[in-house]
C-alpha positions in Angstrom: -21.3 24.9 -0.8 -18.3 22.4 -1.8 -17.7 19.4 1.3 -14.3 18.0 0.8 -14.9 14.0 1.9 -12.0 11.7 3.1 -11.6 8.7 0.7 -11.3 4.9 1.3 -8.2 3.0 0.0 -6.0 -0.2 1.1 -2.8 -0.3 1.6 -1.4 -3.8 0.5 1.5 -5.5 2.8 2.9 -8.7 0.2 5.4 -10.7 2.1 7.4 -14.2 0.3 10.2 -15.0 2.5 10.6 -13.0 5.2 10.5 -9.9 2.4 8.5 -7.3 2.5 6.7 -6.2 -1.5 8.2 -2.5 -2.0 8.0 0.0 -5.1 9.2 3.5 -5.7 7.2 5.9 -6.1 7.3 8.2 -9.6 8.1 12.0 -8.5 4.9 12.6 -9.3 4.5 10.9 -5.3 7.5 13.1 -3.4 7.0 13.4 -0.6 8.6 16.0 1.8 10.3 17.1 -0.2 11.9 13.3 -0.9 11.2 9.9 -3.6 9.9 7.5 -1.4 8.7 3.9 -1.2 5.3 2.4 -0.9 3.0 0.0 -1.2 0.5 -1.3 -3.5 -3.1 -0.2 -2.9 -6.0 2.0 -4.7 -9.4 4.3 -3.3 -12.0 1.5 -3.1 -15.0 2.0 -5.1 -18.2 2.2 -4.1 -20.2 -1.1 -3.6 -16.9 -3.2 -3.7 -15.5 -5.3 -1.2 -12.8 -4.6 1.0 -11.8 -7.8 -0.6 -12.6 -7.6 -3.8 -10.7 -3.7 -3.3 -7.7 -5.2 -2.6 -7.3 -8.1 -5.9 -8.1 -5.1 -7.7 -4.9 -4.0 -7.0 -2.8 -6.2 -7.1 -4.4 -7.5 -10.6 -3.7 -3.3 -12.3 -0.1 -2.6 -10.0 1.5 -6.3 -10.5 -0.6 -8.0 -12.8 -0.8 -11.0 -10.0 -3.7 -12.4 -7.8 -4.5 -12.5 -4.3 -5.3 -15.9 -3.1 -5.3 -14.8 1.5 -6.0 -12.0 2.7 -6.5 -10.0 6.1 -7.5 -6.7 8.0 -4.1 -5.8 9.8 -3.9 -2.0 9.8 -6.3 1.2 9.6 -4.3 4.2 8.3 -5.3 7.9 8.9 -3.3 9.3 5.5 -2.9 13.2 4.8 0.2 13.8 2.3 -0.3 14.8 -0.1 -3.1 17.4 0.5 -5.4 14.7 0.7 -7.3 12.7 3.9 -7.6 8.6 3.3 -8.9 6.5 5.7 -6.3 3.7 4.8 -7.0 -0.1 5.0 -3.7 -2.2 5.7 -3.9 -5.3 4.1 -2.0 -8.6 4.4 -2.0 -10.1 1.2 -0.4 -13.5 -0.2 -0.6 -14.2 -4.3 0.8 -15.6 -6.6 1.8 -15.2 -10.1 5.5 -13.5 -11.4 5.5 -9.0 -10.5 5.4 -7.1 -13.5 5.4 -3.0 -13.0 1.7 -1.8 -14.9 1.2 1.9 -13.9 4.8 3.8 -14.7 3.0 6.6 -14.0 2.7 5.9 -10.4 5.6 3.5 -9.9 9.8 3.0 -11.0 10.1 -1.1 -9.9 8.9 -2.8 -7.4 11.5 -4.7 -5.2 11.9 -6.9 -2.2 12.8 -6.0 0.7 14.9 -8.3 4.5 13.4 -6.9 7.0 16.2 -5.9 8.8 16.0 -3.7 5.9 13.7 -1.9 4.5 14.3 2.2 3.0 13.7 5.1 5.8 12.7 6.6 3.0 8.7 5.9 3.2 5.6 6.6 2.2 2.8 7.2 6.0 0.6 4.6 5.2 3.4 2.2 4.0 5.6 3.0 7.1 2.0 2.0 9.0 1.1 -1.1 7.5 5.2 -2.9 7.6 5.1 -1.2 11.4 1.5 -3.8 12.0 3.0 -6.4 10.4 6.4 -6.1 12.1 5.3 -6.0 15.4 2.8 -8.3 15.3 -0.2 -6.2 16.0 -3.4 -3.2 14.6 -2.5 0.2 14.3 -4.2 2.4 13.8 -2.4 6.1 12.9 -4.9 8.4 13.5 
């Protein structure tokens, strides 16, 4: 019997100078037929802490170093015929942003909080809403 199980990942929000970092996802990650923006994040590996997953993800995606983080949301994500439970994390990081995962991200851009694009991957929207509304949000 092949039982499918949800996976667990981190959805990472980076904010600097009241601007939010978003990546324009490649067509491989189209959502409802459209290219969308997302936040960095990866699966949590077996035995890995939430903080270590965030640090690894930021290093792999952006080449930067996480210096502080806190959990701000939980996402139930069923996009792209998957089932993920995402832990939304707000991080403070240092370093110059590089686009290290060209198969996933076309580019990284900073957006003012009032100018966030509407075409967001669902998990990104939830973690951004949690941050902007200053409340812990659990999406179902």
